C-alpha positions as CSV (number, residue, x, y, z in Angstrom):
1,X,-18.1,-18.6,2.2
2,X,-17.9,-22.3,2.4
3,X,-15.2,-23.5,0.5
4,X,-11.7,-22.6,1.9
5,X,-10.6,-21.8,-1.8
6,X,-13.2,-18.4,-3.1
7,X,-12.7,-15.4,-1.4
8,X,-14.4,-12.0,-1.4
9,X,-12.4,-9.0,-4.2
10,X,-13.1,-5.3,-3.3
11,X,-11.1,-2.2,-3.9
12,X,-11.5,-0.5,-0.4
13,X,-8.7,2.0,0.8
14,X,-6.2,2.0,3.5
15,X,-7.9,4.0,5.3
16,X,-11.0,1.9,5.9
17,X,-8.7,-1.1,5.8
18,X,-7.2,0.2,8.9
19,X,-10.9,0.9,10.6
20,X,-12.5,-2.6,8.9
21,X,-9.6,-4.7,10.7
22,X,-7.7,-2.9,12.9
23,X,-10.2,-1.2,14.8
24,X,-8.1,2.2,14.4
25,X,-8.8,5.8,12.7
26,X,-6.0,7.6,14.8
27,X,-3.1,8.2,12.8
28,X,-1.1,10.8,14.5
29,X,1.2,7.6,16.0
30,X,3.8,5.7,14.5
31,X,3.1,1.9,14.7
32,X,3.4,-1.0,13.0
33,X,-0.1,-3.9,13.1
34,X,0.4,-6.9,12.4
35,X,-2.1,-8.7,9.4
36,X,-1.3,-11.6,9.3
37,X,-4.1,-13.4,11.2
38,X,-6.5,-11.2,8.7
39,X,-6.1,-13.2,5.4
40,X,-6.3,-10.3,3.3
41,X,-4.2,-9.7,0.2
42,X,-3.6,-7.1,-2.0
43,X,-3.1,-7.8,-5.5
44,X,-0.3,-7.5,-6.8
45,X,2.4,-7.5,-10.7
46,X,4.6,-11.6,-10.3
47,X,8.4,-11.0,-12.6
48,X,6.3,-11.7,-15.5
49,X,3.9,-9.1,-15.4
50,X,1.1,-11.1,-14.2
51,X,-1.3,-9.7,-11.8
52,X,-1.7,-11.5,-8.5
53,X,-2.4,-11.8,-5.1
54,X,0.4,-11.2,-1.8
55,X,-0.5,-11.8,1.5
56,X,-0.2,-8.6,3.5
57,X,2.0,-9.2,6.6
58,X,1.8,-4.9,7.9
59,X,-0.2,-1.8,8.2
60,X,1.9,0.4,9.4
61,X,1.6,4.1,10.4
62,X,4.0,6.0,10.2
63,X,5.0,10.4,10.9
64,X,3.9,12.9,9.3
65,X,5.3,14.5,6.3
66,X,5.7,18.2,5.2
67,X,5.8,18.1,1.6
68,X,3.9,15.8,-1.0
69,X,4.2,14.5,-4.6
70,X,1.8,13.3,-6.3
71,X,0.3,12.9,-9.9
72,X,-3.4,12.9,-9.5
73,X,-4.4,10.4,-8.5
74,X,-2.0,8.7,-5.6
75,X,0.4,11.1,-2.6
76,X,3.0,9.2,-1.1
77,X,6.8,11.2,0.0
78,X,9.4,11.7,-2.3
79,X,11.5,8.9,-1.8
80,X,8.6,6.5,-2.7
81,X,9.1,3.5,-5.1
82,X,7.4,2.8,-8.2
83,X,8.6,0.4,-9.9
84,X,8.1,0.3,-13.5
85,X,9.2,-0.9,-17.2
86,X,11.2,-3.4,-14.8
87,X,12.8,0.0,-12.8
88,X,12.1,1.7,-9.5
89,X,11.9,5.2,-9.7
90,X,11.4,7.3,-6.2
91,X,8.8,10.1,-6.8
92,X,10.4,13.2,-6.3
93,X,12.9,11.7,-9.5
94,X,9.5,11.0,-11.6
95,X,7.9,13.2,-14.6
96,X,4.5,12.3,-14.3
97,X,5.3,14.2,-10.3
98,X,5.5,17.6,-8.8
99,X,5.5,18.0,-5.5
100,X,2.9,20.0,-3.0
101,X,4.3,21.3,-0.2
102,X,1.4,20.7,2.4
103,X,1.7,17.6,5.3
104,X,0.4,14.5,4.8
105,X,-0.6,11.6,7.7
106,X,1.2,9.2,6.3
107,X,0.8,5.1,6.3
108,X,2.0,2.0,4.5
109,X,1.8,-1.8,3.9
110,X,4.0,-4.4,4.2
111,X,3.1,-7.7,1.7
112,X,4.7,-10.7,1.7
113,X,6.0,-11.9,-1.9
114,X,9.1,-12.6,-3.7
115,X,8.7,-8.6,-5.5
116,X,7.3,-6.9,-2.5
117,X,4.8,-4.8,-5.0
118,X,1.8,-4.1,-4.5
119,X,-1.2,-2.0,-6.5
120,X,-2.2,1.1,-5.5
121,X,-3.9,3.6,-7.6
122,X,-3.3,2.0,-10.9
123,X,0.9,2.4,-10.0
124,X,3.2,-1.1,-8.9
125,X,4.4,0.0,-5.0
126,X,7.9,-1.4,-4.3
127,X,7.0,-3.2,-1.0
128,X,7.7,-1.0,2.4
129,X,9.5,-2.4,5.6
130,X,9.1,-1.6,9.3
131,X,12.0,1.9,8.5
132,X,11.0,1.9,4.5
133,X,8.8,4.5,1.6
134,X,4.9,5.4,2.3
135,X,1.9,5.7,0.8
136,X,-1.2,7.9,1.8
137,X,-3.7,6.4,4.2
138,X,-6.6,7.5,1.0
139,X,-4.7,5.0,-1.5
140,X,-6.9,2.8,-3.1
141,X,-5.2,-0.9,-3.4
142,X,-7.8,-4.1,-4.7
143,X,-8.1,-7.3,-1.5
144,X,-9.5,-10.4,-1.8
145,X,-10.5,-11.5,1.9
146,X,-10.6,-15.5,2.1
147,X,-11.9,-17.2,4.0
148,X,-10.9,-18.8,6.8
C-alpha cells in the first residue's frame, strides 16, 4: 500500500480484532483499550441510510453477564441498543430476540461518528461508551484498515 487512500477491507470478529491489534485474548478484566493508533474504521450507516466507514476509538472489555439475548445471529445484553427504522430499541424489547440464561463474556467498540452506530452481524448497533451497552466478542464487523 503506497497511497494514503488505499485500504484493506475485511470482515472479522471482535475477538480477532482484539488479538490482532491489541494482542489481547483474555476478556476477564474490565478495561478500555485505545484503538485510535491503529487507524481502523468499521462499517456503519449515515443519516441518509448510506453505508459509510467510521473510526474506531476504543475496544472495551466489560463484565461478564448472567443472561443474554439473541436473534440467532448476534448475542447481546438486554440493554444493548439497535437502530431500526430511525428508532432505538433495546434487545430485551425487540420481537426478534429471546433470552438465553447462560453467562457470556462481553466486549464492545466505541466509534467516532455523529451517528454513533456501527454494523455487526447485519444489524445497526448503537455506539457504546465506557458505561454503555455491550456486544459479544464473537460478533462480526466489517473493517477497513487505512494505510498509515
